C-alpha positions as CSV (number, residue, x, y, z in Angstrom):
1,M,1.3,29.6,3.0
2,T,-0.2,26.3,4.2
3,Q,1.0,23.5,6.4
4,A,2.5,20.1,5.7
5,L,4.0,17.1,7.4
6,Y,7.7,16.6,6.6
7,I,10.2,13.8,7.0
8,R,13.7,15.3,7.4
9,A,15.6,12.2,8.3
10,A,15.1,8.8,10.1
11,H,12.6,9.2,13.0
12,D,12.3,12.9,12.3
13,A,8.7,13.9,11.2
14,Y,7.2,17.3,11.9
15,V,4.6,19.8,10.8
16,A,5.7,23.1,9.4
17,P,4.7,25.8,6.9
18,F,4.6,24.6,3.2
19,N,5.0,26.9,0.3
20,L,2.6,25.5,-2.4
21,R,4.3,25.6,-5.8
22,E,2.8,27.1,-8.9
23,G,0.7,24.7,-11.0
24,Q,2.0,23.5,-14.4
25,P,0.1,23.0,-17.7
26,G,-2.1,19.9,-17.5
27,E,-2.3,20.0,-13.7
28,T,-5.2,20.7,-11.3
29,L,-5.3,21.8,-7.7
30,L,-6.9,19.5,-5.1
31,D,-7.9,20.1,-1.5
32,V,-6.6,17.0,0.1
33,A,-9.4,15.0,1.7
34,A,-7.4,12.3,3.3
35,V,-4.0,10.5,2.9
36,G,-2.9,7.2,4.1
37,L,0.2,6.4,6.1
38,C,1.7,3.6,4.0
39,G,4.4,1.1,4.8
40,S,6.7,2.8,2.4
41,D,6.1,6.1,4.2
42,L,7.1,4.3,7.4
43,H,10.3,3.0,5.8
44,Y,11.2,6.6,4.9
45,Y,10.6,7.5,8.5
46,K,12.4,4.5,10.0
47,D,15.3,4.2,7.6
48,G,15.6,7.6,5.9
49,G,15.0,6.1,2.5
50,I,14.3,3.0,0.5
51,G,17.1,1.8,-1.7
52,A,18.2,4.6,-4.0
53,A,15.3,6.8,-2.9
54,Q,17.0,8.5,0.0
55,I,15.8,11.6,1.8
56,K,18.4,14.3,1.0
57,A,16.2,17.3,2.1
58,P,12.9,17.6,4.0
59,F,10.1,16.2,1.9
60,V,6.4,15.7,2.2
61,P,5.3,12.0,2.0
62,G,1.9,10.6,1.1
63,H,1.0,8.8,-2.1
64,E,-2.3,7.2,-1.0
65,F,-4.8,10.1,-1.2
66,G,-8.0,11.5,-2.4
67,G,-9.1,15.1,-2.7
68,W,-11.8,17.6,-3.8
69,L,-11.4,19.4,-7.1
70,T,-11.0,23.1,-6.9
71,E,-12.2,23.5,-10.5
72,D,-14.2,21.8,-13.2
73,I,-12.5,19.2,-15.4
74,E,-14.7,19.1,-18.4
75,E,-12.8,16.3,-20.3
76,L,-13.5,14.0,-17.3
77,G,-17.1,15.2,-16.7
78,L,-16.1,16.3,-13.2
79,R,-17.3,19.4,-11.4
80,R,-15.6,21.5,-8.7
81,G,-16.0,20.0,-5.3
82,A,-16.1,16.4,-6.6
83,L,-14.1,13.8,-4.6
84,V,-11.5,12.1,-6.7
85,A,-8.7,9.6,-6.2
86,V,-5.2,10.0,-7.6
87,D,-2.9,7.5,-9.2
88,P,0.5,8.6,-7.8
89,N,2.5,6.9,-10.6
90,K,3.5,9.1,-13.5
91,A,5.4,6.8,-15.8
92,C,7.2,8.3,-18.8
93,G,5.1,6.3,-21.3
94,H,8.0,6.1,-23.8
95,C,10.5,3.5,-22.4
96,A,10.5,-0.2,-23.3
97,Y,9.1,-1.0,-19.9
98,C,6.1,1.2,-20.3
99,H,5.5,-0.1,-23.8
100,S,5.7,-3.7,-22.6
101,G,2.9,-3.1,-20.0
102,H,5.0,-2.4,-17.0
103,P,4.5,1.3,-16.1
104,N,4.9,0.4,-12.4
105,L,8.5,-0.5,-13.2
106,C,9.3,2.6,-15.3
107,P,12.8,3.8,-14.4
108,N,11.9,7.4,-15.3
109,V,8.8,7.5,-13.1
110,E,7.8,10.6,-11.2
111,F,6.0,9.2,-8.1
112,I,4.0,11.5,-5.9
113,G,5.3,11.2,-2.3
114,A,8.6,9.5,-3.0
115,P,11.7,11.8,-2.7
116,P,12.3,14.2,-4.4
117,F,8.6,14.5,-5.3
118,D,6.5,15.9,-2.5
119,G,3.3,14.1,-1.5
120,A,-0.1,14.7,-0.2
121,M,0.4,15.1,3.6
122,T,-0.6,18.7,3.2
123,K,-3.8,20.7,2.7
124,R,-3.5,21.3,-1.1
125,I,-1.6,19.7,-3.9
126,W,-1.2,20.1,-7.6
127,V,-1.6,16.8,-9.6
128,P,-1.6,16.0,-13.3
129,R,-5.2,15.7,-14.7
130,S,-4.2,12.5,-16.4
131,Q,-3.7,10.9,-12.9
132,I,-7.2,11.8,-11.6
133,V,-9.5,8.8,-11.0
134,A,-13.2,9.6,-11.0
135,L,-15.2,7.9,-8.2
136,P,-18.8,6.8,-7.6
137,E,-20.8,9.5,-5.9
138,H,-21.2,7.7,-2.6
139,F,-17.5,7.0,-2.1
140,S,-15.9,8.6,1.0
141,P,-12.4,10.1,1.5
142,L,-11.5,6.8,3.2
143,D,-12.6,4.9,0.1
144,A,-10.6,7.2,-2.2
145,V,-7.4,6.7,-0.1
146,M,-7.7,2.9,0.1
147,L,-8.0,2.4,-3.6
148,E,-4.2,2.7,-4.0
149,P,-3.2,0.1,-1.4
150,L,-6.0,-2.1,-2.7
151,G,-4.4,-1.7,-6.2
152,V,-1.1,-3.0,-4.8
153,A,-3.0,-6.0,-3.4
154,I,-4.7,-6.6,-6.7
155,H,-1.4,-6.5,-8.6
156,A,0.2,-8.9,-6.1
157,V,-2.6,-11.4,-6.6
158,D,-2.4,-11.0,-10.4
159,L,1.2,-12.0,-10.1
160,A,0.4,-14.9,-7.8
161,K,-2.3,-16.4,-10.1
162,P,-4.1,-18.4,-7.3
163,R,-5.8,-21.5,-8.6
164,L,-9.4,-22.2,-7.7
165,L,-9.6,-23.4,-4.1
166,E,-5.8,-23.5,-3.8
167,R,-4.4,-23.2,-0.3
168,V,-2.4,-20.0,0.3
169,A,0.0,-19.1,3.1
170,L,0.0,-15.3,3.8
171,L,2.8,-13.9,5.8
172,G,2.0,-10.5,7.3
173,C,-1.4,-9.1,8.2
174,G,-0.7,-5.4,8.0
175,P,-2.8,-3.2,5.7
176,I,-1.5,-4.7,2.5
177,G,-1.7,-8.3,3.8
178,L,-5.3,-7.8,4.9
179,L,-6.2,-6.4,1.5
180,I,-4.4,-9.3,-0.3
181,L,-6.3,-11.7,1.9
182,Q,-9.7,-10.3,0.7
183,V,-8.6,-10.2,-2.9
184,L,-7.5,-13.8,-2.7
185,K,-10.9,-14.8,-1.4
186,A,-12.6,-12.8,-4.2
187,A,-10.3,-14.5,-6.7
188,G,-11.4,-17.9,-5.6
189,A,-8.5,-19.0,-3.5
190,G,-9.1,-21.8,-1.0
191,E,-7.9,-22.0,2.6
192,V,-5.8,-19.0,3.6
193,L,-3.3,-19.6,6.3
194,A,-2.3,-16.2,7.7
195,V,0.5,-15.4,10.2
196,D,1.5,-12.2,12.0
197,P,3.4,-11.7,15.3
198,L,0.8,-9.1,16.5
199,E,-2.4,-10.4,18.0
200,H,-4.7,-7.6,16.9
201,R,-3.6,-8.1,13.3
202,R,-4.3,-11.8,13.5
203,A,-7.8,-11.0,14.9
204,M,-8.5,-8.7,12.0
205,A,-7.3,-11.3,9.5
206,Q,-9.8,-13.8,10.9
207,R,-12.5,-11.2,10.8
208,L,-11.8,-10.5,7.2
209,G,-11.7,-14.2,6.1
210,A,-8.5,-16.0,7.0
211,D,-9.3,-19.6,7.7
212,R,-6.4,-19.9,10.2
213,A,-4.3,-17.2,11.9
214,G,-1.1,-17.9,13.7
215,S,1.9,-16.0,15.0
216,S,4.8,-17.5,13.1
217,L,6.2,-19.7,10.4
218,A,6.0,-22.6,12.7
219,D,2.2,-22.5,12.6
220,I,2.1,-22.8,8.8
221,Q,4.5,-25.7,9.0
222,A,2.3,-27.4,11.6
223,W,-0.9,-26.8,9.6
224,T,0.6,-28.2,6.4
225,H,2.3,-31.1,8.3
226,G,5.7,-29.8,7.2
227,E,5.0,-29.9,3.5
228,G,4.3,-26.2,3.0
229,A,1.8,-24.4,0.9
230,P,1.7,-24.4,-3.0
231,L,1.4,-20.6,-3.0
232,V,3.0,-18.2,-0.5
233,I,2.5,-14.4,-0.5
234,E,4.8,-12.4,1.8
235,A,3.7,-8.9,2.9
236,T,5.9,-8.2,5.9
237,N,8.6,-5.6,6.7
238,S,11.0,-8.2,8.1
239,P,14.4,-9.0,6.7
240,L,13.5,-12.6,7.4
241,G,10.3,-12.3,5.3
242,F,12.0,-13.9,2.2
243,R,13.4,-16.7,4.3
244,D,10.1,-17.4,6.0
245,A,8.3,-17.4,2.6
246,V,10.7,-19.9,1.2
247,L,10.3,-22.2,4.3
248,A,6.5,-21.9,4.1
249,A,6.4,-23.1,0.5
250,R,6.2,-26.7,-0.6
251,I,8.5,-28.2,-3.2
252,G,7.7,-26.8,-6.6
253,G,5.7,-24.0,-5.1
254,R,5.3,-20.3,-5.9
255,V,6.3,-17.3,-3.8
256,V,5.3,-13.6,-4.3
257,L,7.3,-11.0,-2.3
258,V,5.3,-7.8,-1.7
259,G,6.8,-6.4,1.5
260,I,9.8,-4.0,1.8
261,P,12.2,-5.3,4.5
262,D,13.5,-3.0,7.2
263,G,17.1,-2.0,6.3
264,D,16.4,-2.9,2.6
265,T,18.1,-6.3,3.1
266,Y,16.9,-9.8,3.1
267,T,18.4,-12.8,4.9
268,L,18.1,-16.0,2.9
269,P,19.7,-19.4,3.1
270,A,19.9,-20.1,-0.7
271,A,19.8,-23.9,-0.5
272,D,16.2,-24.0,0.9
273,A,15.0,-22.1,-2.1
274,R,17.0,-24.0,-4.7
275,R,16.1,-27.4,-3.3
276,R,12.4,-26.6,-3.5
277,G,12.7,-25.4,-7.1
278,L,10.5,-22.4,-6.2
279,K,9.1,-19.9,-8.7
280,I,9.7,-16.5,-7.1
281,K,8.3,-13.1,-8.1
282,F,8.7,-9.7,-6.7
283,S,5.8,-7.3,-6.7
284,R,6.2,-3.5,-7.0
285,R,3.4,-1.0,-6.9
286,M,0.7,-1.8,-9.5
287,G,-0.5,-1.5,-13.0
288,E,-3.8,-0.3,-14.4
289,V,-6.0,-1.6,-11.6
290,Y,-8.1,1.3,-10.4
291,P,-11.3,0.2,-12.2
292,R,-11.2,-3.3,-10.5
293,A,-10.3,-1.7,-7.2
294,I,-13.4,0.5,-7.4
295,Q,-15.6,-2.5,-8.4
296,L,-14.4,-4.6,-5.5
297,V,-15.2,-1.8,-3.0
298,Q,-18.5,-0.9,-4.7
299,A,-19.6,-4.6,-4.7
300,G,-18.6,-5.1,-1.0
301,K,-16.1,-7.8,-1.9
302,V,-13.3,-5.9,-0.1
303,D,-13.9,-4.2,3.2
304,V,-11.4,-1.3,3.2
305,T,-13.0,0.5,6.2
306,S,-12.1,-2.2,8.7
307,V,-8.4,-2.0,7.8
308,V,-8.4,1.7,8.9
309,T,-8.0,1.8,12.7
310,H,-7.0,5.4,13.3
311,R,-7.8,8.8,11.9
312,V,-5.9,12.0,12.8
313,D,-5.5,15.5,11.6
314,L,-2.3,16.9,10.2
315,E,-0.9,17.8,13.7
316,G,-1.4,14.2,14.8
317,G,0.7,12.9,11.9
318,P,4.1,12.8,13.6
319,E,2.7,10.8,16.6
320,A,1.0,8.5,14.1
321,F,4.4,7.7,12.5
322,R,5.8,7.0,15.9
323,N,2.9,4.7,16.8
324,H,3.4,2.7,13.6
325,A,7.2,2.5,14.0
326,E,6.7,1.2,17.6
327,D,3.9,-1.3,16.6
328,K,1.6,0.2,19.2
329,P,-1.3,-2.2,20.1
330,G,-4.4,-1.8,17.9
331,V,-2.7,0.2,15.2
332,I,-3.1,-1.2,11.7
333,K,-3.7,1.7,9.3
334,T,-3.8,5.4,10.0
335,L,-5.4,8.0,7.7
336,I,-4.4,11.7,8.0
337,Y,-7.0,14.4,7.2
338,P,-5.1,17.6,6.5
339,N,-8.3,19.6,6.2
340,G,-10.0,18.1,9.3
341,V,-11.3,14.6,10.2
342,D,-14.8,16.0,10.4
343,R,-14.9,16.4,6.7
344,D,-14.8,12.6,6.1
345,A,-18.2,12.5,4.3
């Protein structure tokens, strides 16, 4: 019997004993090195679910994680004790969406850390060997965790297709927004206009490369003299995020929506979007992006360490959820270390 962090219902997170299930053929057991508290985990905590994925029984969240192998995996050339990352998305591989290159949209997906599938906010977890991602030897548990949210950022920028030196408006400077900012710069985007209502997030955005950082849509409208930006990427949790992205875009512009709104509902005046003739895309999870994520971190083109502001052990997990839900000053990204923070090496 081990321990895990559970979410039972909205604003109800706690640590309790966890009965580790038996492994299945094709799986391997990991000692969890670290796991990220993601925006979607926070939605489960704040709202009790996301769309059709509702919490019907206590479950263990956590899909951004890395761990140490408890056995050799010869087919991958990996030895016991090696640090690995895990792709949480187990698409079926058989449906039309998988065959057309959209495993992130597979309706038959088994996603680690989304109900009813328990995640990695526990000391040990069984995962399919096919979802193991080998890492460079010098990568830390923090690096392993941050590859998944970085993958989300890469996928969003892939959808956005920024043009060389193109001005971009970025709404939201949480962890995903800050990673998108850096990927935009690596992709050759021009001036990035970032906005977030929280001062410490704006400061981090400027540190990581934002050309301007403001507190609201009004700043973008002022900076662009009311014309808007040709490309807008929205990465907020606000029901007004879609509306603000539309109003930040210029006529004929493009909008990519990455954030999940609180309450799972957007507020949008349709006329503003229609009259601008906008091209709008929604981003969900990611595709096959881990190799590029590893390269970006390895080359120093994306600073994942600065995005992480807090590190706690498993017992500190419930308080971390509360701090994120309340937007406590200084909090951007929390990593949970089920087997001890001191093992981050």
